[in-house]
N, C-alpha and C positions, 0 to 999 in steps of 0.2 A: 245540214238537213239530217234529221234522225233517220235510222234505218226503217224502211217500211212506210215512211211518210210520203204519201202520194204527191205527185207533181201538181195535181188539181188542188190539193190542200194548200200547197205553197202559193199558188197563184191566187187562190181565194183569200189567203191571209194578207197578201200584198194589196189586193183590191180592197180589202176591208180596213186597211190602215194599220195592220199589226206590225209594221216595220219600225215603229217607234218614232217616225217622223211627225213633227207637229204640223198641223194644217189649220186652215181657218175653222172657226167654231161652226158646228153643225146644229141644226134644229132637230132635236130628238122628238119622237112621237110616242109617248107612253099613254096607253089607253087602259080604261078600267074594264071594258067588255070586248068580246069578239065583234059584236055588232058595231061598236064604235070604231074598231080597227078596220073592219071590212063590212060595210053595210050590206044587208041582204040584197042579192041580185047584182053584186059588184063583180062577180066572176069567181073562178076557182081560187082556193086559198090553201097554201101549204103552211100548216102550223108546225113550228119547231120549238119543242119544249127544251129548255136549256137552263144551266146554272152559270152565273158569272164567275163562280169559284172553280169551275171545272173546264180546263182548256179543251178537252175532247168535246165537251158540250158546246162551247161557243164556236169552236172550229166547225162543228156540224151546222151551226146557224149560218156562218159565212159561206161554207161550201154549198149549202142549199140555195142560197141566193145566187151564187156563181153558176150552179147547175141550171137553174131556171133561166137566168140571163143568157147563158151559152146556148141553151136549147131554143130560145126565142118563144117560150111558152107564155101565154097570157095568164100567169099565176101570180098572185100576191103572196109574198113570203112574210109571215108574221111570227115573230118570236113570242114565246110565252115563258114568263119567269116568275119565281117566287121571291126574288130579291127585295131588299128594302128599296124604297123609291129613290132615295138619294144615291145609294150605291149603284142602282141600275142606271140612273141618269148619267153618273160619272163614267160608267163603263161604256154606255152608248156614245157619249161624246168623245171619249178616248179613241174609240174604234170607228168613228164617223159613220155610225149605223143610222140611217135615215128612214128605214122602213118601220112600220108600226110594231110595237111590242106591247103585249097585254100583260099588265102587272096583275098576277093571279094569286094574291096573298091568301085569299079564302079557298083556293084550290078548286074553284068551280069547274074550270076547263080540265084540270088534272083529273077530277072525278068523272066528268062527262066522257072523256076519252080513255078512261081507265089507265092513266099513266102512273106506273109504279117507279120508274127510274128514268133518268135523263142521260144522254140525249134521246129524244123520241120525236118522230115526225108522223103527222097525219095529213092527208090530202083530202080536201073537201070540195065537192062540186055541188053547189046549192046546199041542201041540208044533208046530202048523202056523203058518208065517208067512203071514198073510193080506194084509199090506200092507208095502211097502218104499218109502221115498222114492226118487223118480227124480231123480238128481243133475243131470239136464239140464233140469229144470223150475225155475222161480223159486219163491220162498216161497209166494206166493199160490196158484199152481197146485198145489203140493204140499199145502197146507192144504185146498184144495178136494177133491183126490183122497182125502185121509185122511177128511174129513168124509163124503164119499159112501160110502166103505168102511164106516165106523162105522154110518152110517144103514142100509146094506144088511144089515150083520151083526145089527143089533138091531131090524129092522123086522118080524120074524116074530112 
């Protein structure tokens, strides 16, 4: 384990299948729009903008799903990627990712949420954006802010 690599990240990577062990084939869900991935009215959505070429980016995708699962929050985690479809499909199959991923080759979601760099997360409740990553904070501080936002959102 590399220095500074959080235990939560290690657990998330194991859960996501990054240990290199081959498993049964998984059905990946690549969507062309956010509405296809999470129809309106289906509940809160955590968008995770990532690149398949960037380990920090896809670790954030896996960690986000782990965070939501561990918290027991009714949130759908949706990846958003600019990758080529075949490359994205191979990546998702390799890592047994079964949650929806929006293939955003035209950058519609990247523009809508003003995403300049990945990884980046945005939490939506209905049509309202209730959380956006602060690019000036480190990963731990962003994770803490997101956790606090989710806790506030679902503590009622």
